[in-house]
C-alpha positions as CSV (number, residue, x, y, z in Angstrom):
1,M,-31.1,-68.6,18.4
2,A,-28.2,-66.9,16.6
3,L,-28.6,-66.3,12.9
4,Y,-25.6,-68.5,12.0
5,A,-27.2,-71.4,13.9
6,Q,-30.5,-70.9,12.0
7,L,-28.6,-70.9,8.8
8,G,-27.1,-74.3,9.6
9,F,-23.7,-73.5,11.1
10,K,-22.3,-74.9,14.4
11,N,-20.3,-71.7,14.9
12,H,-20.1,-68.3,13.1
13,P,-18.1,-69.0,9.9
14,F,-17.1,-65.4,9.4
15,L,-16.3,-64.2,12.9
16,K,-12.5,-64.2,12.6
17,T,-10.2,-62.8,9.9
18,N,-6.8,-63.4,11.5
19,A,-5.4,-66.8,10.6
20,D,-3.6,-67.1,13.9
21,E,-6.9,-67.0,15.7
22,E,-8.6,-69.7,13.5
23,D,-8.6,-73.0,15.3
24,A,-10.0,-75.0,12.4
25,L,-7.9,-73.4,9.7
26,E,-6.4,-76.7,8.5
27,S,-9.9,-78.0,7.6
28,Y,-10.7,-75.3,5.1
29,F,-7.3,-74.0,4.0
30,V,-7.0,-73.8,0.2
31,P,-3.3,-74.2,-0.9
32,P,-2.1,-71.9,-3.7
33,P,-0.5,-73.6,-6.7
34,Y,3.0,-73.2,-5.5
35,F,2.4,-74.3,-1.9
36,D,4.1,-77.7,-2.3
37,A,7.2,-75.9,-3.6
38,V,7.2,-73.7,-0.4
39,I,7.1,-76.8,1.7
40,G,9.8,-78.4,-0.4
41,D,11.9,-81.4,0.6
42,S,12.9,-81.4,4.3
43,S,15.9,-83.6,3.6
44,A,17.2,-80.9,1.2
45,P,15.5,-77.7,2.3
46,S,15.6,-74.4,0.4
47,S,14.7,-70.8,1.2
48,S,11.9,-69.0,-0.5
49,V,9.9,-65.7,-0.5
50,V,6.1,-65.4,-0.8
51,L,4.8,-61.9,-1.7
52,A,1.1,-61.1,-1.3
53,P,-1.2,-58.2,-0.6
54,R,-2.5,-57.8,2.9
55,G,-5.5,-60.1,3.6
56,S,-4.4,-62.6,0.9
57,G,-3.4,-65.5,3.2
58,K,0.3,-65.1,4.0
59,T,-0.2,-66.0,7.7
60,A,-2.5,-68.9,6.8
61,Q,0.2,-70.3,4.6
62,R,2.8,-69.9,7.3
63,R,0.4,-71.8,9.7
64,M,0.0,-74.6,7.2
65,V,3.8,-74.9,6.9
66,E,3.9,-75.2,10.7
67,A,1.2,-77.9,10.5
68,E,3.2,-79.8,7.8
69,S,6.3,-79.9,10.1
70,V,5.4,-83.1,11.9
71,R,4.4,-84.9,8.7
72,S,7.5,-83.8,6.8
73,N,9.9,-84.1,9.7
74,F,11.3,-80.5,10.1
75,L,11.4,-78.2,13.1
76,A,9.3,-75.1,12.3
77,V,10.4,-72.0,14.1
78,T,8.2,-68.9,13.7
79,Y,9.7,-65.5,13.8
80,D,7.0,-62.9,13.6
81,R,7.6,-60.5,16.5
82,F,10.2,-57.8,16.2
83,E,10.9,-55.8,19.3
84,F,13.0,-52.6,19.5
85,S,14.8,-50.9,22.3
86,S,14.0,-47.4,23.3
87,G,15.0,-45.0,20.5
88,Q,16.3,-47.8,18.2
89,K,15.8,-47.0,14.5
90,I,15.0,-49.4,11.7
91,S,18.4,-48.5,10.1
92,E,20.1,-49.8,13.2
93,I,18.7,-53.3,12.8
94,T,21.5,-55.7,11.9
95,L,21.8,-59.3,10.8
96,Q,23.1,-60.1,14.3
97,Y,19.8,-58.7,15.8
98,H,17.8,-61.2,13.7
99,L,20.1,-64.1,14.2
100,R,20.1,-63.7,17.9
101,N,16.3,-63.7,17.9
102,I,16.2,-66.8,15.6
103,I,18.8,-68.8,17.6
104,T,16.9,-68.0,20.8
105,R,13.7,-69.4,19.3
106,V,15.4,-72.5,17.8
107,L,17.0,-73.2,21.2
108,V,13.8,-73.0,23.1
109,S,12.1,-75.2,20.6
110,F,14.9,-77.8,20.9
111,L,14.8,-77.8,24.7
112,S,11.0,-78.2,24.6
113,Y,11.2,-81.3,22.5
114,L,14.1,-82.6,24.6
115,S,11.9,-82.5,27.7
116,E,10.1,-85.6,26.6
117,Q,13.1,-87.3,25.1
118,R,15.2,-87.8,28.2
119,N,17.0,-90.7,26.6
120,V,18.4,-88.3,24.0
121,A,19.5,-85.9,26.7
122,E,21.5,-88.7,28.3
123,L,23.2,-89.5,25.0
124,I,24.4,-86.0,24.3
125,S,28.2,-85.9,24.5
126,K,30.1,-84.0,27.1
127,D,31.3,-81.4,24.5
128,E,27.7,-81.0,23.3
129,K,26.5,-80.5,26.8
130,K,29.1,-77.8,27.3
131,Q,28.0,-76.1,24.1
132,L,24.4,-76.3,25.2
133,S,25.3,-74.7,28.5
134,I,27.0,-71.9,26.7
135,F,23.9,-71.4,24.5
136,I,21.6,-71.4,27.5
137,N,23.8,-68.9,29.3
138,G,24.1,-66.7,26.3
139,Y,20.6,-66.6,25.1
140,L,18.3,-67.5,28.0
141,G,20.4,-66.2,30.9
142,G,18.2,-63.2,31.6
143,L,14.9,-65.0,31.2
144,T,12.5,-65.8,34.0
145,G,9.3,-67.8,33.9
146,D,7.1,-64.9,32.6
147,G,9.7,-64.1,29.9
148,I,9.7,-67.7,28.6
149,Q,5.9,-67.7,28.4
150,E,6.0,-64.6,26.2
151,L,8.5,-66.3,23.9
152,L,6.5,-69.5,23.8
153,A,3.5,-67.5,22.6
154,E,5.4,-66.7,19.5
155,L,6.5,-70.3,18.8
156,K,3.1,-71.2,17.4
157,S,4.1,-74.6,16.0
158,L,5.1,-75.9,19.5
159,P,2.5,-78.4,20.8
160,D,0.7,-77.1,23.9
161,K,2.2,-79.9,26.0
162,F,5.6,-78.3,25.8
163,K,4.1,-74.9,26.8
164,D,2.6,-76.7,29.8
165,F,6.0,-78.2,30.6
166,W,7.6,-74.8,31.0
167,R,4.6,-73.4,32.8
168,N,4.5,-76.3,35.3
169,H,8.2,-76.4,36.0
170,V,9.4,-72.7,35.9
171,G,7.9,-70.3,38.3
172,F,6.8,-66.8,37.2
173,M,9.9,-65.1,38.5
174,E,12.2,-68.2,38.6
175,S,15.4,-68.2,36.6
176,V,15.0,-70.3,33.4
177,I,18.8,-71.0,33.3
178,N,18.9,-72.6,36.8
179,F,16.0,-74.9,35.9
180,L,17.6,-76.0,32.6
181,L,21.0,-76.6,34.0
182,R,19.5,-78.7,36.8
183,T,17.1,-80.6,34.6
184,Y,19.6,-81.6,31.9
185,D,22.6,-82.0,34.2
186,L,24.5,-79.2,32.5
187,E,27.6,-77.5,33.9
188,K,27.2,-74.0,35.3
189,I,29.5,-71.4,33.6
190,D,31.1,-68.9,35.9
191,L,30.2,-65.2,35.3
192,P,33.6,-64.2,33.8
193,D,33.6,-67.2,31.5
194,A,30.0,-66.6,30.6
195,K,30.8,-63.0,29.5
196,Q,33.7,-64.2,27.4
197,E,31.5,-66.9,25.8
198,E,28.7,-64.4,25.1
199,K,31.2,-62.1,23.3
200,R,32.5,-65.1,21.3
201,L,28.9,-66.1,20.4
202,G,28.3,-62.7,18.9
203,E,31.0,-63.5,16.3
204,T,29.9,-67.0,15.3
205,Y,26.1,-66.9,14.7
206,K,26.1,-69.0,11.5
207,H,28.3,-71.6,13.2
208,Q,25.9,-71.7,16.1
209,L,23.0,-72.4,13.7
210,E,24.9,-75.4,12.4
211,T,25.6,-76.6,15.9
212,L,22.0,-76.3,16.9
213,L,21.0,-78.2,13.7
214,S,23.2,-81.1,14.8
215,L,21.4,-81.1,18.2
216,V,17.9,-80.8,16.6
217,R,18.7,-83.8,14.4
218,K,19.3,-85.9,17.6
219,I,15.6,-85.4,18.5
220,G,14.4,-86.7,15.1
221,F,14.1,-83.7,12.8
222,E,15.9,-83.6,9.5
223,S,16.0,-79.8,9.1
224,I,14.9,-76.4,10.5
225,Y,12.5,-74.1,8.8
226,V,12.6,-70.5,10.0
227,L,9.2,-68.8,9.1
228,I,9.5,-65.0,8.9
229,D,6.1,-63.3,9.0
230,R,4.5,-59.9,9.7
231,P,7.4,-57.5,9.5
232,D,5.0,-54.9,8.3
233,E,3.0,-54.9,11.5
234,T,5.5,-53.5,13.9
235,E,5.3,-50.1,15.6
236,K,8.1,-48.8,13.3
237,T,7.0,-50.2,10.0
238,G,3.2,-50.0,9.9
239,N,2.1,-49.0,6.4
240,N,5.5,-48.1,5.2
241,P,6.8,-50.6,2.6
242,D,10.3,-49.1,2.6
243,A,10.7,-49.4,6.4
244,T,9.3,-52.9,6.2
245,Y,11.9,-53.9,3.7
246,Q,14.7,-52.2,5.7
247,L,13.7,-54.3,8.7
248,I,14.2,-57.7,7.0
249,K,16.8,-56.6,4.5
250,P,19.8,-57.9,6.5
251,L,18.2,-61.3,6.5
252,I,16.8,-61.5,3.0
253,R,19.9,-60.4,1.2
254,D,22.4,-62.7,3.0
255,L,22.6,-65.5,0.4
256,E,25.2,-67.5,2.5
257,L,22.7,-67.6,5.4
258,L,19.7,-68.4,3.2
259,G,21.7,-71.3,1.6
260,L,22.9,-72.7,5.0
261,R,22.7,-76.5,4.8
262,G,19.9,-78.0,6.7
263,Y,18.0,-74.7,7.0
264,A,15.2,-73.1,5.0
265,F,14.2,-69.5,5.6
266,K,10.6,-68.9,4.5
267,F,9.6,-65.3,4.1
268,F,5.8,-64.3,4.0
269,L,5.9,-60.7,3.0
270,W,3.6,-57.8,2.1
271,D,3.8,-57.4,-1.7
272,Q,4.3,-53.6,-1.4
273,I,7.9,-54.2,-0.5
274,E,8.6,-55.7,-3.9
275,P,10.1,-52.5,-5.6
276,Y,12.6,-52.2,-2.7
277,Y,13.4,-55.9,-2.6
278,R,13.9,-56.1,-6.4
279,A,17.4,-54.6,-6.2
280,D,18.6,-57.3,-3.9
281,A,16.4,-60.2,-5.1
282,R,18.1,-63.3,-6.5
283,P,15.3,-65.5,-7.8
284,D,18.0,-67.8,-9.2
285,R,19.1,-68.6,-5.7
286,V,16.0,-67.9,-3.6
287,A,12.6,-68.9,-5.2
288,Q,10.0,-66.1,-5.2
289,Y,6.3,-66.7,-5.4
290,E,3.4,-64.2,-5.8
291,L,0.0,-64.9,-4.3
292,K,-2.9,-63.7,-6.5
293,W,-6.4,-65.1,-6.0
294,T,-8.7,-65.6,-8.9
295,R,-12.5,-65.4,-8.5
296,N,-12.7,-69.2,-8.8
297,G,-10.0,-69.6,-6.2
298,L,-11.9,-67.4,-3.8
299,K,-15.1,-69.4,-4.5
300,E,-13.2,-72.5,-3.3
301,V,-12.0,-70.6,-0.2
302,L,-15.6,-69.7,0.6
303,S,-17.0,-73.1,-0.1
304,R,-14.5,-75.0,2.1
305,R,-15.1,-72.5,4.9
306,L,-18.9,-73.0,4.7
307,K,-18.6,-76.8,4.6
308,S,-16.2,-76.9,7.5
309,Y,-18.5,-74.8,9.7
310,S,-21.7,-76.6,8.7
311,D,-20.5,-80.2,8.8
312,N,-20.7,-80.2,5.0
313,R,-24.4,-79.2,5.0
314,V,-23.7,-75.9,3.3
315,E,-21.5,-76.0,0.2
316,N,-22.0,-72.4,-1.2
317,F,-23.4,-69.1,-0.2
318,D,-26.2,-69.4,-2.7
319,Q,-27.7,-72.2,-0.6
320,L,-28.3,-69.5,2.1
321,M,-30.3,-67.2,-0.2
322,A,-34.0,-66.8,-0.1
323,E,-33.8,-66.6,-3.9
324,P,-30.7,-68.3,-5.2
325,C,-29.0,-66.1,-7.8
326,G,-25.4,-67.3,-8.2
327,I,-24.3,-64.9,-5.5
328,D,-20.9,-66.6,-4.7
329,D,-19.4,-65.3,-7.9
330,H,-20.6,-61.8,-7.1
331,L,-19.3,-61.8,-3.6
332,C,-15.9,-63.0,-4.7
333,L,-15.9,-60.4,-7.4
334,L,-16.3,-57.6,-4.9
335,A,-13.6,-59.2,-2.6
336,N,-11.1,-58.2,-5.2
337,G,-8.7,-61.1,-4.7
338,S,-8.7,-60.9,-0.9
339,P,-9.9,-63.8,1.3
340,R,-9.9,-61.5,4.3
341,N,-12.2,-59.0,2.5
342,L,-14.4,-61.9,1.4
343,I,-14.8,-63.0,5.0
344,R,-15.5,-59.4,6.1
345,L,-18.1,-59.0,3.4
346,C,-19.9,-62.2,4.4
347,E,-19.8,-61.2,8.1
348,T,-21.4,-57.8,7.2
349,I,-24.1,-59.7,5.3
350,F,-24.8,-61.9,8.4
351,A,-24.9,-58.8,10.7
352,I,-27.3,-56.9,8.4
353,Q,-29.6,-59.9,7.9
354,A,-29.7,-60.4,11.7
355,E,-30.6,-56.7,12.2
356,R,-33.4,-57.0,9.6
357,N,-34.8,-60.2,10.9
358,L,-33.1,-62.1,13.7
359,D,-35.4,-65.1,13.2
360,S,-34.6,-65.5,9.5
361,N,-33.3,-68.8,8.2
362,R,-32.3,-67.3,4.8
363,I,-30.3,-64.3,3.5
364,T,-32.3,-61.8,1.4
365,I,-31.0,-59.9,-1.6
366,S,-31.8,-56.7,0.2
367,A,-29.4,-57.6,2.9
368,I,-26.8,-58.3,0.3
369,D,-27.4,-55.0,-1.4
370,Q,-27.0,-53.0,1.8
371,A,-24.0,-55.0,2.9
372,T,-22.1,-54.5,-0.3
373,V,-22.3,-50.7,0.0
374,I,-21.4,-50.7,3.7
375,H,-18.5,-53.1,3.2
376,S,-17.1,-51.3,0.2
377,E,-17.1,-47.9,1.8
378,K,-15.4,-49.3,5.0
379,V,-12.7,-51.2,3.1
380,F,-12.0,-48.3,0.7
381,I,-11.7,-45.7,3.4
382,E,-9.4,-48.0,5.4
383,S,-7.1,-48.3,2.4
384,H,-7.3,-45.0,0.7
385,G,-9.0,-42.4,2.9
386,E,-12.2,-40.3,2.6
387,N,-10.8,-37.6,0.3
388,V,-10.1,-40.0,-2.5
389,L,-13.6,-41.5,-2.0
390,K,-15.2,-38.1,-2.3
391,D,-13.3,-37.3,-5.5
392,L,-14.4,-40.6,-7.1
393,Q,-18.0,-40.0,-6.0
394,R,-18.0,-36.6,-7.6
395,I,-16.7,-38.1,-10.9
396,G,-19.7,-40.5,-10.7
397,Q,-18.5,-43.0,-13.3
398,E,-15.9,-45.7,-13.6
399,L,-14.6,-44.5,-17.0
400,F,-13.1,-41.1,-17.7
401,T,-10.4,-39.0,-19.3
402,T,-8.1,-36.4,-17.7
403,N,-10.0,-33.5,-19.4
404,F,-13.3,-34.8,-18.1
405,V,-12.0,-34.9,-14.5
406,A,-10.3,-31.5,-14.8
407,N,-12.9,-29.5,-16.8
408,D,-16.3,-31.1,-16.1
409,I,-15.9,-32.4,-12.5
410,L,-13.2,-31.1,-10.3
411,K,-12.7,-27.8,-12.0
412,I,-8.9,-27.9,-11.7
413,S,-6.0,-27.6,-14.2
414,G,-5.1,-30.5,-16.5
415,N,-1.8,-31.0,-14.6
416,G,-3.7,-31.1,-11.3
417,A,-6.1,-33.7,-12.6
418,R,-3.3,-35.7,-14.1
419,N,-1.4,-35.7,-10.8
420,K,-4.5,-37.0,-9.0
421,I,-5.1,-39.8,-11.5
422,T,-1.5,-40.8,-11.3
423,A,-1.7,-41.0,-7.6
424,W,-4.9,-43.1,-7.8
425,A,-3.1,-45.4,-10.3
426,N,-0.2,-45.9,-8.0
427,L,-2.6,-46.9,-5.3
428,G,-4.2,-49.5,-7.6
429,I,-7.6,-47.7,-7.7
430,V,-7.5,-46.8,-11.4
431,A,-5.6,-47.9,-14.5
432,Q,-5.4,-46.9,-18.2
433,V,-7.8,-49.0,-20.1
434,G,-7.2,-47.6,-23.6
435,T,-7.2,-44.4,-25.6
436,V,-10.0,-42.4,-27.2
437,I,-10.5,-39.3,-29.4
438,V,-13.0,-37.0,-27.8
439,P,-14.3,-34.3,-30.2
440,P,-13.5,-31.5,-30.9
441,A,-10.0,-32.9,-30.1
442,T,-8.3,-34.8,-33.0
443,R,-5.6,-36.5,-31.0
444,P,-6.1,-39.5,-28.8
445,T,-6.1,-39.2,-25.0
446,H,-5.8,-41.7,-22.3
447,L,-9.0,-43.4,-21.1
448,Y,-8.9,-44.4,-17.4
449,G,-11.0,-47.0,-15.6
450,V,-11.7,-47.5,-11.9
451,I,-10.4,-51.0,-11.3
452,D,-11.1,-51.3,-7.5
453,P,-14.5,-53.1,-7.3
454,C,-15.3,-51.5,-3.9
455,A,-14.7,-48.0,-5.5
456,V,-17.0,-48.9,-8.4
457,R,-19.7,-50.1,-6.0
458,I,-19.5,-46.9,-4.0
459,I,-19.7,-44.7,-7.1
460,H,-23.0,-46.6,-8.0
461,R,-24.3,-47.1,-4.4
462,N,-27.8,-46.2,-5.5
463,V,-28.0,-49.1,-8.0
464,P,-29.4,-52.4,-6.6
465,F,-26.6,-54.9,-6.4
466,E,-28.1,-57.3,-8.9
467,D,-28.4,-54.6,-11.5
468,F,-24.9,-53.3,-10.6
469,V,-23.3,-56.6,-11.4
470,Q,-25.5,-57.3,-14.5
471,D,-24.7,-54.0,-16.1
472,R,-21.0,-53.8,-15.4
473,W,-19.5,-57.3,-15.0
474,L,-17.4,-58.1,-18.0
475,P,-15.1,-61.2,-17.4
476,C,-12.3,-61.7,-19.8
477,D,-12.3,-65.1,-21.4
478,H,-8.6,-64.9,-22.1
479,C,-6.9,-63.9,-18.8
480,L,-10.0,-64.4,-16.5
481,T,-9.7,-60.8,-15.2
482,D,-13.0,-59.4,-14.0
483,N,-13.8,-56.0,-15.5
484,L,-16.4,-53.7,-13.9
485,I,-17.2,-51.2,-16.5
486,S,-20.5,-50.1,-18.0
487,L,-20.6,-50.5,-21.8
488,E,-22.6,-47.3,-22.0
489,L,-19.6,-45.2,-20.9
490,Y,-17.5,-46.2,-24.0
491,P,-17.4,-43.6,-26.7
492,E,-19.2,-44.6,-29.9
493,G,-16.9,-46.8,-32.1
494,E,-14.6,-47.7,-29.2
495,D,-14.3,-51.4,-28.2
496,P,-14.3,-52.3,-24.5
497,L,-10.8,-53.7,-23.6
498,C,-9.7,-55.9,-20.7
499,R,-7.8,-53.8,-18.2
500,Q,-5.3,-56.6,-17.8
501,C,-4.5,-58.1,-21.2
502,G,-6.0,-55.4,-23.5
503,R,-8.1,-57.8,-25.5
504,I,-11.6,-56.9,-26.7
505,L,-14.2,-58.0,-24.2
506,L,-17.1,-58.5,-26.5
């Protein structure tokens, strides 16, 4: 029997970290405080931007907006795939590129719902049918059955019955346009007229969106939500926040488009683009939200997931322990505000426990201890590379000054050490946590602390996890920030300060 079954779960609760692959997501989704505002009022929709680190739940939020579409009566159209022609550069991506992709997706969604509302199709006026024919020729003219299936895979909010409709009625190589014209009794447009209409379409994208909205309202929806996700995961953007912003810049800076009546454009974006977006941002016109998970918020994420996968038999991770020790707080502390990293850490714990004893029905603290080191090293190297890891391990402590790094550890110049520390600070690994006077010097110098919990754990990988947390965990009562710093490292007479709000911790 698999370990997860012996622990009381019907399926492995930590097997998947991609929200698009989680079938039961709705049963354990924890909405952030602003989520109702993102949903908004479908009768008077508004655009918004959600900024969050990777692994924080942007796609999970997008999926829950999709799930809300039926209850709140809006058509949700997901736009999370950005394709480029050979040699095409990010700088060549235009508003027209995005609008053509969005209109294509709105059109396919509309036609899918229309397939089961034939009475509506019969009530569409002659002029509307002509306009629909033009849309179909202009946007779906080159598609065959296999192409429409690729497009449907992106429209994640469409019920499966509509995907089956296309699959059952349009052959693999059959022309989509012929099927649609025949099915909905639409007039065929001659090739010269089609070319002329296609040229005209390229000049009236926003008007076309308005026309499509009037058609969508005929099938019962009040508005259309366009959900823009994952622009940082394309072949041309990858880990580059500047390139990521350049890709969606034509969309996100067009206030006329974002304020289009009956439409809401919802952006779910990597927070690293914020410095580039800041110059164009208009929070007075387009609401902006930042997703930051607290330790207590992550505990709720973990609890709901455990309950969902165990039919409410397991409410917290501590129930799984051979010796309960309040482990949920500690796991969430190490996850550093990331639901994905929390799931990955728990999966590593399960894997190590199974390797130690496949017949176990409890998790041991020794499995936790080993898993925290393995997880921390893996996550840190993925984010920052091995060279930074080696430097921090050589420093050997989470609190230091520039002179200490330069003279005592790395044996480099002061400027060299300062440049390294600045680079680490820019990556979010360290931060200035105060100033100290280190004799024989008489002037204060900056005191830096390692603020990445995984980095601190790797530095002290030889310390048992229970001792590691007990000796270094200093939660701030004021701002609830978790500080991982040993009090023994503070110079005599210096008070430990919260890295976030600067208040004395003790």
